[in-house]
C-alpha positions as CSV (number, residue, x, y, z in Angstrom):
1,M,16.8,7.3,-62.5
2,S,20.1,5.4,-62.2
3,G,20.6,2.4,-60.4
4,R,22.5,-1.0,-60.3
5,T,21.1,-4.2,-61.9
6,I,20.9,-6.7,-59.1
7,C,19.5,-9.6,-61.3
8,R,18.8,-10.2,-64.9
9,L,16.0,-12.7,-65.8
10,R,16.0,-14.8,-68.9
11,E,12.8,-16.7,-69.6
12,L,12.1,-19.6,-71.9
13,A,8.7,-21.4,-72.7
14,T,8.4,-24.6,-74.6
15,A,5.5,-26.5,-75.8
16,Q,5.8,-30.0,-77.2
17,Y,3.3,-32.0,-79.4
18,S,3.7,-35.6,-80.2
19,Y,1.5,-37.9,-82.2
20,T,1.7,-41.7,-82.2
21,S,-0.2,-43.6,-84.8
22,R,-1.9,-46.9,-84.2
23,A,0.7,-49.8,-83.7
24,Y,0.9,-53.3,-82.8
25,A,2.1,-54.2,-79.4
26,S,4.0,-57.5,-80.5
27,V,5.5,-59.0,-83.4
28,F,2.4,-61.3,-83.9
29,E,0.2,-58.4,-85.0
30,A,-2.9,-60.3,-83.7
31,A,-5.8,-57.6,-84.2
32,P,-7.5,-56.5,-82.2
33,I,-5.7,-57.8,-79.0
34,D,-2.4,-56.5,-80.1
35,V,-3.4,-53.1,-81.4
36,L,-2.5,-50.0,-79.6
37,G,-4.6,-47.0,-80.5
38,S,-3.3,-43.6,-81.8
39,H,-2.9,-40.8,-79.2
40,S,-1.6,-37.1,-79.1
41,L,0.5,-35.7,-76.1
42,I,1.1,-32.2,-75.0
43,N,4.0,-31.3,-72.6
44,L,4.8,-27.8,-71.4
45,N,7.7,-26.1,-69.7
46,L,8.6,-22.7,-68.5
47,A,12.0,-21.8,-67.2
48,L,13.4,-18.7,-65.6
49,T,17.2,-18.3,-65.5
50,L,18.9,-15.7,-63.2
51,N,22.3,-14.2,-64.1
52,N,23.7,-15.7,-60.7
53,G,23.3,-19.3,-62.0
54,L,20.0,-20.0,-60.4
55,R,17.5,-21.8,-62.7
56,L,13.7,-22.4,-61.8
57,E,11.4,-24.5,-63.9
58,A,7.9,-25.5,-63.9
59,Y,6.6,-28.3,-66.1
60,G,3.5,-30.3,-67.2
61,T,3.4,-33.5,-68.9
62,N,0.4,-35.0,-70.8
63,V,-1.5,-31.8,-69.9
64,S,-4.5,-33.0,-71.6
65,N,-4.6,-36.1,-69.4
66,I,-4.9,-38.6,-72.3
67,L,-5.5,-42.2,-71.2
68,Y,-3.5,-44.3,-73.7
69,A,-2.3,-47.9,-73.9
70,A,1.6,-47.8,-74.0
71,G,2.0,-51.6,-74.4
72,T,0.5,-54.9,-73.3
73,I,1.2,-57.7,-71.0
74,G,0.0,-61.1,-72.4
75,T,-3.4,-61.1,-73.7
76,G,-6.0,-58.3,-73.0
77,S,-3.9,-56.5,-70.4
78,A,-2.7,-53.0,-71.1
79,I,0.3,-51.1,-69.7
80,W,-1.1,-47.6,-69.4
81,G,0.9,-44.5,-70.2
82,A,1.7,-41.8,-67.7
83,P,-1.1,-39.6,-66.5
84,R,-1.0,-35.7,-66.2
85,Q,1.9,-34.7,-64.2
86,Y,3.2,-31.4,-63.1
87,G,6.2,-30.4,-61.2
88,G,9.1,-28.1,-60.6
89,R,12.8,-27.9,-60.8
90,L,15.5,-25.9,-59.1
91,S,19.0,-25.9,-60.2
92,Y,22.3,-24.1,-59.8
93,N,25.0,-23.6,-62.3
94,F,28.5,-22.7,-60.9
């Protein structure tokens, strides 16, 4: 069977893992209030690129939905890291 290729598809899947060890949130290093616990994050991305310049992406960040302190505000108050997020992107390259 012969035919014409209308659209070629290129796919790319990526996984990202990051580990952050225990750290102090301030220069005063006052344990235990300034100690940020260790945590691991996993991010995933799937991209489909068409030969016509169109690119579709689906992503997920912090897919295991880890609750972690990213910093502190004063004494005993935490700034929490971003929760699990999913989304999509559509772009065109011309």
